[in-house]
C-alpha positions in Angstrom: 0.0 0.0 0.0 1.4 3.4 -1.0 1.9 6.4 1.3 -1.0 8.2 -0.4 -3.3 5.2 0.4 -2.2 5.4 4.1 -2.8 9.1 4.2 -6.3 8.8 2.8 -7.2 6.0 5.2 -6.0 8.0 8.2 -7.9 11.0 7.1 -11.2 9.2 6.4 -11.0 7.1 9.6 -10.4 10.1 11.8 -13.4 10.4 14.3 -13.9 14.0 13.2 -14.1 13.1 9.5 -17.4 13.9 7.7 -18.1 12.2 4.3 -16.8 14.4 1.4 -15.9 13.9 -2.3 -12.3 12.9 -3.4 -11.6 16.5 -4.5 -12.1 17.7 -1.0 -9.9 15.0 0.4 -7.2 16.1 -2.0 -7.4 19.6 -0.5 -7.6 18.5 3.1 -4.4 16.5 2.6 -2.6 19.7 1.4 -2.1 18.4 -2.2 -2.2 20.4 -5.4 -4.9 20.2 -8.0 -2.5 18.2 -10.2 -2.6 15.4 -7.7 -6.4 15.0 -7.8 -6.3 12.2 -10.3 -4.0 10.3 -8.0 -6.3 10.8 -5.1 -9.3 9.8 -7.1 -7.6 6.6 -8.3 -6.4 5.8 -4.8 -9.9 6.1 -3.4 -11.2 3.8 -6.1 -8.5 1.3 -5.3 -9.3 1.4 -1.5 -13.0 1.0 -2.2 -12.3 -1.9 -4.5 -10.3 -3.5 -1.7 -13.2 -2.9 0.8 -11.2 -0.5 3.0 -13.5 2.5 2.1 -17.0 2.8 0.7 -19.1 5.2 -1.4 -22.0 6.9 0.2 -24.8 9.0 -1.4 -23.7 11.5 -4.1 -20.3 9.8 -4.4 -19.2 10.8 -0.9 -16.3 8.8 0.5 -17.2 7.0 3.7 -15.2 4.9 6.2 -16.1 1.2 6.7 -18.0 1.0 10.0 -19.9 -1.7 11.8 -23.1 -0.2 10.3 -21.8 -0.6 6.7 -22.6 -3.9 5.0 -19.0 -4.4 3.9 -17.8 -4.5 7.5 -19.9 -7.6 8.3 -17.3 -9.8 6.6 -13.6 -10.2 7.1 -12.0 -9.3 3.7 -14.7 -7.0 2.4 -16.3 -8.0 -0.9 -16.7 -5.8 -3.9 -19.2 -3.0 -4.0 -21.5 -5.0 -6.1 -21.7 -7.7 -3.4 -21.6 -5.4 -0.4 -24.2 -2.8 -1.5 -27.1 -2.4 -3.8 -25.4 0.7 -5.2 -22.8 0.7 -8.0 -20.8 3.7 -9.4 -19.7 3.6 -13.0 -19.6 5.1 -16.5 -22.9 5.4 -18.3 -23.2 4.7 -22.1 -26.6 5.5 -23.7 -27.8 3.7 -26.8 -29.9 5.3 -29.6 -33.0 3.4 -28.4 -32.9 5.1 -25.0 -31.6 2.3 -22.8 -28.0 2.2 -21.6 -25.2 0.3 -19.9 -22.9 1.1 -16.9 -19.3 -0.1 -16.6 -18.6 -0.3 -12.9 -15.6 1.7 -11.7 -12.5 -0.5 -11.1 -13.4 -2.9 -13.9 -10.1 -4.0 -15.5 -9.6 -2.9 -19.0 -9.1 -6.5 -20.1 -12.7 -7.4 -19.1 -15.2 -7.5 -21.9 -18.8 -6.2 -21.9 -20.1 -9.0 -19.6 -19.3 -6.7 -16.6 -21.6 -4.0 -17.9 -24.9 -3.4 -16.1 -28.0 -2.9 -18.2 -30.2 0.2 -17.6 -33.7 0.2 -19.1 -34.8 3.3 -21.0 -37.2 4.3 -18.2 -34.5 4.0 -15.6 -31.8 6.2 -17.1 -33.0 9.5 -15.5 -31.2 12.4 -17.1 -27.9 10.7 -17.4 -26.0 11.5 -20.6 -23.4 9.5 -22.5 -20.1 9.2 -20.6 -21.5 10.5 -17.2 -20.4 8.9 -14.0 -23.6 7.7 -12.3 -24.7 5.8 -9.2 -27.0 2.8 -9.8 -29.4 1.0 -7.5 -29.2 -2.6 -8.6 -32.4 -4.6 -9.2 -33.0 -7.6 -6.9 -34.0 -9.7 -9.9 -31.9 -10.5 -13.0 -32.9 -8.7 -16.1 -32.9 -9.6 -19.8 -30.7 -12.6 -20.7 -29.8 -12.9 -17.0 -27.8 -9.7 -16.9 -27.7 -7.4 -13.9 -30.0 -4.4 -14.2 -30.0 -1.1 -12.4 -31.6 2.3 -12.1 -29.8 5.6 -12.2 -30.4 7.4 -8.9 -27.6 10.0 -9.1 -25.3 11.6 -11.6 -22.0 11.8 -9.8 -20.1 13.7 -12.5 -21.1 15.0 -15.9 -18.8 14.0 -18.7 -19.7 17.1 -20.7 -22.1 20.0 -20.4 -21.4 21.6 -23.8 -22.9 20.3 -27.0 -23.1 21.2 -30.7 -26.3 21.3 -32.7 -28.4 23.0 -35.3 -30.5 26.1 -34.4 -34.2 26.1 -35.3 -37.3 28.0 -34.4 -40.6 26.3 -33.6 -43.8 27.8 -32.3 -42.0 31.0 -31.4 -39.3 29.3 -29.4 -35.6 28.9 -30.1 -34.5 25.2 -30.1 -31.3 23.3 -30.8 -31.2 19.8 -32.2 -28.1 18.3 -30.7 -25.8 16.5 -33.2 -25.8 12.7 -32.9 -28.5 10.3 -31.8 -28.4 10.5 -28.0 -30.7 13.5 -27.5 -33.7 12.7 -29.6 -35.7 15.9 -28.9 -34.5 19.5 -29.5 -33.3 21.4 -26.5 -35.0 24.7 -25.6 -32.6 27.7 -25.6 -34.9 30.7 -25.2 -36.1 33.5 -27.4 -35.8 33.2 -31.2 -32.6 34.8 -32.5 -30.8 34.4 -29.1 -27.2 35.7 -29.5 -28.1 36.5 -33.2 -28.5 32.8 -34.1 -30.2 32.1 -37.5 -32.0 29.0 -38.6 -29.6 26.3 -39.7 -26.7 27.9 -37.8 -24.4 25.4 -36.1 -24.2 26.5 -32.4 -22.6 25.4 -29.1 -24.9 25.3 -26.1 -24.2 24.9 -22.4 -26.8 22.4 -21.0 -28.6 24.0 -18.0 -31.0 21.1 -17.5 -30.4 17.7 -19.1 -33.4 16.0 -20.7 -35.0 13.0 -19.2 -38.1 10.8 -19.8 -40.3 13.3 -17.9 -39.0 16.7 -19.0 -37.2 18.3 -21.9 -33.8 19.8 -21.8 -32.9 23.4 -21.5 -29.7 25.2 -22.5 -28.1 28.5 -23.4 -26.2 29.3 -26.6 -22.5 30.1 -25.9 -21.1 30.2 -29.4 -22.2 30.4 -33.0 -20.0 28.4 -35.4 -21.6 29.5 -38.7 -24.1 28.3 -41.2 -24.3 24.5 -41.8 -22.4 23.6 -44.9 -20.0 26.5 -44.9 -16.3 25.5 -45.2 -14.8 24.7 -41.9 -18.0 24.7 -39.9 -18.2 20.8 -39.9 -14.7 20.6 -38.5 -15.5 23.3 -35.8 -18.6 21.3 -34.9 -16.8 18.1 -34.4 -14.0 19.8 -32.4 -16.6 21.3 -30.0 -18.8 18.2 -29.9 -15.9 15.9 -28.8 -14.2 18.6 -26.6 -11.0 18.4 -28.6 -8.2 20.7 -27.4 -7.7 24.1 -28.9 -4.7 26.4 -28.8 -1.8 25.6 -26.5 -1.8 27.7 -23.3 0.8 30.4 -22.8 2.8 28.4 -20.3 3.4 25.5 -22.6 4.3 27.7 -25.5 6.8 29.6 -23.4 8.2 26.3 -22.2 8.6 25.3 -25.9 10.4 28.5 -26.8 12.8 28.0 -23.8 13.6 24.5 -25.1 14.3 25.9 -28.5 16.7 28.5 -27.1 18.6 25.8 -25.2 18.9 23.3 -28.1 22.3 23.7 -29.9 22.7 20.2 -31.5 25.6 19.5 -29.1 26.1 15.8 -28.1 26.5 15.3 -24.4 28.5 12.5 -22.6 25.5 10.3 -21.9 24.3 10.4 -25.5 25.9 8.1 -28.0 27.1 9.8 -31.2 25.6 7.9 -34.2 25.7 10.8 -36.6 28.1 8.9 -39.0 25.8 6.0 -39.4 23.6 5.5 -42.5 20.1 6.3 -41.2 17.0 7.1 -43.1 13.3 7.9 -42.5 10.3 6.6 -44.5 7.0 8.5 -44.0 3.9 9.6 -46.0 4.6 12.4 -48.5 2.5 14.8 -46.4 4.2 14.1 -43.1 5.5 17.1 -41.2 7.0 15.3 -38.1 9.4 12.4 -38.3 9.5 10.4 -35.1 11.2 7.2 -36.3 14.4 6.4 -38.3 16.1 3.2 -39.3 19.6 1.8 -39.6 20.5 -1.8 -40.4 23.8 -3.7 -40.9 24.8 -7.3 -41.4 27.4 -8.4 -38.9 30.4 -10.7 -39.7 28.7 -13.6 -38.0 25.7 -13.3 -40.3 23.5 -11.6 -37.7 21.4 -8.5 -38.3 21.8 -5.4 -36.2 18.7 -3.3 -36.5 18.6 0.3 -35.2 15.2 1.8 -34.5 15.8 5.5 -33.6 12.9 7.3 -32.0 12.6 11.0 -31.4 13.8 11.8 -27.9 10.8 13.9 -26.8 11.7 13.3 -23.2 14.7 15.6 -23.6 12.4 18.6 -24.3 9.3 17.6 -22.2 10.4 17.4 -18.6 8.1 15.7 -16.0 5.6 18.1 -14.3 6.6 21.0 -16.6 4.0 23.1 -18.4 4.7 21.1 -21.6 4.3 17.8 -19.8 1.0 18.8 -18.1 -0.4 19.8 -21.5 0.8 16.7 -23.3 -0.5 14.5 -20.6 -3.9 16.1 -20.7 -4.1 15.8 -24.5 -2.5 12.3 -24.4 -2.6 12.0 -28.2 -2.5 14.0 -31.4 -5.8 14.1 -33.3 -5.7 13.6 -37.1 -8.7 15.2 -38.7 -9.2 15.2 -42.5 -8.3 18.9 -42.9 -6.1 19.6 -39.8 -4.0 18.0 -37.1 -4.5 18.9 -33.4 -1.0 18.0 -32.1 -0.1 16.7 -28.6 2.9 19.0 -28.5 3.4 22.5 -29.9 4.8 22.5 -33.4 8.1 24.0 -32.4 8.7 20.6 -30.6 6.8 18.2 -32.8 7.7 19.6 -36.3 11.2 21.0 -35.4 13.2 20.2 -32.3 12.2 16.6 -31.9 11.5 15.8 -35.5 14.2 13.6 -37.1 14.7 15.9 -40.1 17.3 14.9 -42.7 20.8 16.4 -42.5 20.3 17.8 -39.0 21.6 16.5 -35.7 18.6 15.3 -33.7 18.3 13.6 -30.3 16.9 10.0 -30.3 16.2 7.0 -28.1 17.8 4.2 -30.0 16.8 0.5 -29.7 19.5 -1.8 -31.0 18.1 -5.2 -31.7 20.2 -8.1 -32.8 18.6 -10.9 -34.9 19.9 -14.2 -36.0 20.2 -14.8 -39.8 16.7 -16.4 -39.5 15.1 -13.3 -37.8 15.1 -14.6 -34.2 15.7 -11.8 -31.7 19.0 -12.3 -29.8 19.6 -9.2 -27.8 18.2 -5.7 -27.1 19.9 -2.5 -26.0 18.2 0.9 -25.6 19.9 4.2 -25.0 19.9 7.9 -25.7 21.7 8.9 -28.9 22.3 11.7 -31.5 21.6 10.9 -35.1 21.7 12.6 -38.5 19.2 11.2 -41.1 20.9 11.1 -44.5 17.8 10.7 -46.5 14.0 11.2 -46.2 12.0 8.7 -48.2 8.3 8.7 -48.9 6.4 5.4 -49.1 5.9 5.9 -52.8 9.7 6.3 -53.4 10.5 3.1 -51.5 7.8 1.2 -53.5 9.4 2.5 -56.7 12.8 1.3 -55.4 11.4 -2.2 -54.7 9.7 -2.4 -58.1 13.0 -1.8 -59.9 16.1 -1.4 -57.8 18.5 -0.9 -60.7 16.8 2.4 -61.6 17.8 3.8 -58.2 21.5 3.0 -58.3 22.2 6.4 -59.9 19.8 8.2 -57.6 21.1 6.9 -54.3 24.5 6.5 -52.6 25.7 2.9 -52.4 25.2 2.6 -48.6 21.6 4.0 -48.8 20.8 1.7 -51.8 22.2 -1.3 -49.8 20.3 -0.3 -46.7 16.9 -0.2 -48.4 17.5 -3.7 -49.9 18.5 -5.1 -46.5 15.6 -3.5 -44.8 13.2 -5.2 -47.2 14.9 -8.6 -46.6 14.8 -8.5 -42.8 11.3 -6.9 -42.6 9.7 -9.6 -44.8 11.5 -12.3 -42.7 10.1 -10.8 -39.5 6.7 -10.5 -41.1 6.7 -14.2 -42.0 7.7 -15.2 -38.5 5.0 -13.0 -37.0 2.3 -14.6 -39.2 3.5 -18.1 -38.2 3.0 -17.2 -34.6 -0.7 -16.4 -35.3 -0.6 -12.6 -35.7 -3.8 -11.4 -37.4 -3.8 -9.0 -40.4 -7.1 -7.5 -41.2 -7.5 -6.1 -44.7 -8.8 -2.8 -43.5 -7.3 0.0 -45.6 -7.5 3.5 -44.0 -10.1 5.8 -45.5 -8.6 9.1 -46.7 -10.7 12.1 -47.7 -9.6 14.0 -50.8 -9.8 17.8 -50.4 -9.2 20.7 -52.8 -7.4 23.9 -52.0 -10.6 25.4 -50.5 -11.0 22.4 -48.1 -14.0 21.0 -50.0 -14.3 17.2 -50.5 -13.7 16.0 -54.0 -13.8 12.3 -53.2 -12.2 9.6 -51.0 -9.8 6.7 -51.4 -8.4 3.8 -49.4 -4.7 4.0 -48.4 -3.0 0.9 -49.8 -0.8 -1.1 -47.4 2.2 -1.6 -49.6 5.5 -3.3 -48.8 7.1 0.1 -48.0 4.5 0.5 -45.2 5.1 -3.1 -44.1 8.8 -2.5 -43.7 8.3 0.3 -41.2 5.4 -1.6 -39.5 7.6 -4.6 -38.9 10.5 -2.7 -37.4 8.2 -0.6 -35.2 6.4 -3.8 -33.9 9.8 -5.5 -33.3 11.0 -2.5 -31.3 7.8 -2.3 -29.3 8.0 -6.0 -28.4 11.7 -5.9 -27.6 11.4 -2.9 -25.3 8.3 -4.3 -23.5 10.0 -7.6 -22.8 13.2 -5.8 -21.7 11.2 -3.8 -19.1 9.3 -6.9 -18.0 12.5 -8.9 -17.5 13.7 -6.1 -15.2 10.6 -6.5 -13.1 9.2 -3.0 -13.9 5.6 -1.8 -14.1 4.9 0.1 -17.3 2.0 1.1 -19.6 1.4 -1.9 -21.9 -0.7 -1.9 -25.0 -3.1 -4.7 -24.3 -5.7 -6.4 -26.5 -8.0 -9.1 -25.2 -9.4 -12.0 -27.1 -12.6 -11.5 -29.2 -15.8 -11.2 -27.3 -18.4 -11.8 -30.0 -17.4 -15.1 -31.5 -21.0 -16.5 -31.5 -22.1 -13.7 -33.8 -19.0 -14.0 -35.9 -19.6 -17.8 -36.3 -23.2 -17.2 -37.4 -22.2 -14.6 -39.9 -19.5 -16.8 -41.4 -21.9 -19.7 -41.8 -24.4 -17.4 -43.6 -21.7 -16.6 -46.1 -21.3 -20.4 -46.7 -17.7 -20.3 -45.5 -16.1 -23.4 -43.9 -14.6 -22.5 -40.6 -13.7 -24.4 -37.5 -14.2 -23.0 -34.0 -12.9 -19.4 -34.1 -11.6 -19.5 -30.6 -8.0 -19.4 -31.6 -6.1 -16.7 -33.6 -5.0 -19.4 -36.0 -8.6 -20.3 -36.9 -9.3 -16.6 -37.4 -6.1 -16.3 -39.5 -7.2 -19.2 -41.7 -10.6 -17.6 -42.1 -9.1 -14.2 -43.2 -6.7 -16.0 -45.6 -9.5 -18.0 -47.2 -11.3 -14.9 -48.4 -8.4 -12.9 -49.8 -9.4 -11.7 -53.3 -12.9 -13.0 -52.7 -16.0 -10.8 -53.0 -16.7 -11.6 -49.3 -13.3 -10.4 -48.1 -14.4 -7.0 -46.9 -17.5 -8.3 -45.2 -15.5 -11.0 -43.3 -12.8 -8.5 -42.3 -15.3 -6.1 -40.9 -17.1 -8.9 -39.1 -13.9 -10.0 -37.5 -13.1 -6.4 -36.5 -16.5 -6.0 -34.9 -15.9 -9.2 -32.8 -12.7 -7.8 -31.4 -12.2 -5.8 -28.2 -10.7 -2.4 -28.3 -6.9 -2.2 -27.6 -6.2 -0.1 -24.5 -3.3 1.1 -22.2 -2.9 -0.6 -18.9 -0.1 -2.0 -16.6 -2.0 -5.3 -16.4 0.0 -8.3 -17.6 -2.3 -8.9 -20.5 -1.0 -9.8 -24.0 -1.9 -8.4 -27.4 -4.3 -10.9 -29.0 -4.1 -9.6 -32.6 -0.3 -9.3 -32.6 0.2 -12.7 -31.0 2.4 -11.1 -28.4 2.4 -11.8 -24.6 4.2 -8.5 -23.8 3.8 -5.4 -25.8 4.0 -1.6 -25.4 4.1 1.6 -27.4 7.6 3.0 -27.7 7.9 4.3 -31.2 5.7 7.5 -31.4 6.3 9.9 -28.4 5.7 13.0 -30.6 2.0 12.0 -30.9 1.4 9.5 -28.0 1.9 10.2 -24.3 2.3 6.5 -23.3 5.4 6.2 -25.5 6.9 9.2 -23.6 6.4 7.4 -20.3 8.3 4.4 -21.7 11.2 6.6 -22.8 11.4 8.2 -19.3 11.4 4.8 -17.6 14.2 3.4 -19.9 16.3 6.5 -19.2 15.8 6.2 -15.4 16.8 2.5 -15.5 19.9 3.4 -17.6 20.9 6.0 -15.0 20.5 3.5 -12.2 17.6 5.4 -10.7 14.4 3.4 -11.4 11.4 5.5 -10.3 9.1 4.6 -7.5 6.1 3.0 -9.1 2.5 2.7 -8.1 0.1 0.4 -9.8 -2.9 2.7 -9.1 -1.2 5.7 -10.7 -0.4 3.7 -13.9 -4.0 2.3 -14.0 -5.3 5.9 -13.8 -2.9 7.0 -16.5 -3.8 4.1 -18.7 -7.5 4.8 -18.4 -6.9 8.5 -19.2 -4.8 7.7 -22.3 -7.3 5.1 -23.5 -10.2 7.5 -23.2 -8.3 10.3 -25.0 -7.4 7.9 -27.8 -11.0 6.8 -28.1 -12.2 10.4 -28.3 -9.7 11.1 -31.0 -10.7 8.1 -33.0 -14.4 8.8 -32.8 -13.9 12.4 -33.7 -11.9 11.6 -36.8 -14.4 8.9 -37.9 -17.3 11.3 -37.3 -15.8 14.1 -39.3 -15.0 11.8 -42.2 -18.6 10.7 -42.3 -19.9 14.2 -42.3 -17.6 15.4 -45.0 -18.6 12.4 -47.2 -22.2 13.1 -46.6 -21.8 16.8 -47.6 -20.1 15.6 -50.8 -23.0 13.3 -51.5 -25.7 16.0 -50.9 -25.9 17.0 -54.5 -25.6 13.5 -55.9 -29.0 12.1 -55.0 -30.0 9.6 -57.7 -26.4 8.8 -58.6 -25.6 5.1 -58.7 -22.6 3.8 -56.8 -21.3 0.3 -56.7 -20.9 -1.1 -53.2 -20.3 -4.3 -51.2 -22.6 -5.2 -48.3 -20.3 -5.8 -45.3 -23.0 -6.3 -42.6 -26.7 -6.6 -41.9 -28.4 -5.1 -38.9 -32.0 -4.5 -37.8 -31.6 -0.8 -38.6 -30.1 -1.2 -42.1 -27.1 -2.3 -44.1 -23.4 -1.6 -43.8 -22.1 -0.9 -47.3 -18.5 -0.4 -48.4 -18.5 1.7 -51.6 -16.0 0.6 -54.3 -15.8 4.0 -56.0 -16.4 6.1 -52.9 -15.4 4.1 -49.8 -17.5 4.6 -46.7 -20.0 2.8 -44.5 -23.8 3.4 -44.6 -26.1 4.1 -42.9 -24.4 7.0 -41.2 -27.2 7.6 -38.8 -25.4 9.9 -36.4 -23.9 11.9 -39.2 -27.1 12.1 -41.2 -28.8 13.8 -38.3 -26.3 16.7 -38.7 -27.4 17.3 -42.3 -31.2 17.2 -41.6 
């Protein structure tokens, strides 16, 4: 038990203590606001262990003789000791919802969720932390049911919608499908809003089954359909971060002034090595570079050089607080919302060609057959001698002789060796049962005015696969190195599929022969059997929908899809905060000063980073849908070829062949109506 746990227990068990919320406990202990998340996680941990309890309105209470949990020795979980459960509420379009109890491990599937009937959701909104009263009888399909009796904490109070006037009253139809009825916002023309304006409202009273919602307009984004309004709408709807605060920008400028490309004693000088980067043509930041040589004994020595963001982003600095809060960069079709200011992400930390840049280097030795022999990770200084695009590398692989005059001999040899080793590693990974879904990324085509001209699928060519294999190899090697040292760290975990029954039924309907799909090898055989088949996309989407979401957690769970027992993210610290934590941990170990580690802190950080990643993914997906629908507005009646990839009660999922996309886009359609 940590010192913080002890301090909380002493405070709560003091005879003069009166139940308060975790934020008040944080202040009473004399801690800063920055420590609140630690206190909140510690309280959850102590409640899970039965040492504390939640009272009404999420107040923290001591375990006393009058509390049910005190009647047994090692107190049971809240679900067993009380009829009340606190958790995160998710509302479905039909009105009912589910609550994920607090403290549920990330690796647990949806079986832990508690069903909440539509008439028992109260005014809870999607993402709210709520308190449930559990039903004494099992509900549908034997699942636990509950009724929302208290909203402990709102996930969001601001929403984006379309302004309209009805019966002399100003209303806003909130985007999405969670709030079915318009929200009252007062007199027509409030704040100068016009019909069909996209607006931001602050919800004063949340809607429920017995009363409508009420809000106030706080911002007018512009007329629906105007360039940029759709992006602004999604940014506000998902609460994406805006401009960086003054403190973090000042911190960035100070880092820029200090940086002089000098190479310190603890940093290995690799500037004479042949090192290259391979990225998309539109990339602005380069966070990974590669070197590779064949040793005299026939072994391979792979160098994966990752931008040393930790040099510029010091723990508890203004930059660190901002990066931690954002946790990830957000890649929208027409803009990037970075995790770090551009002076760091696109300049100081970016591994630009012909410039000395600081890196964290993972040296990985492989046998001639691609078996990993040894791993060494340390701070370095590199100078990339060539920036390649994926298209250039594909051209090289198509005809290497044409590139002999374009490239210096060491660079030409490097690309050839990279391809040889990467394909070897890829083959070994597939033999271990790693899954490869044929799910090309959808890219929106925009003109100079930001208007959609179409869409296409990004092809996963061999140039992409080379970088993918080396990044995966580095992530696995680093994770296993940290595990072997007995350290706690943020892993990237991915549980086994949770919807295999539905997947089996779907596969049978397509008249495909498949054994039990319990193992990854059976899934691998299924995916291989439909390559080049008209059913390929449908099967790949069905397999994807059966999968759990990958998350960040210190739990010792493996990564199902990658067939790895130990995996972490190490290779993208410019755009992912978990990678930055791995870099800091490695450096601390190399300096002989491993940090004091607390499981509850890492669990809290993993939850936060997973939530931020989910928000970014959903925002990106939503904006792509909206932009495609705007593009299709004037094409009613036009025929497009498509492949049905799924059938549900509400309609079909269709992947267009000329214009990729999934339909129906119910949530996005509501924006346009």
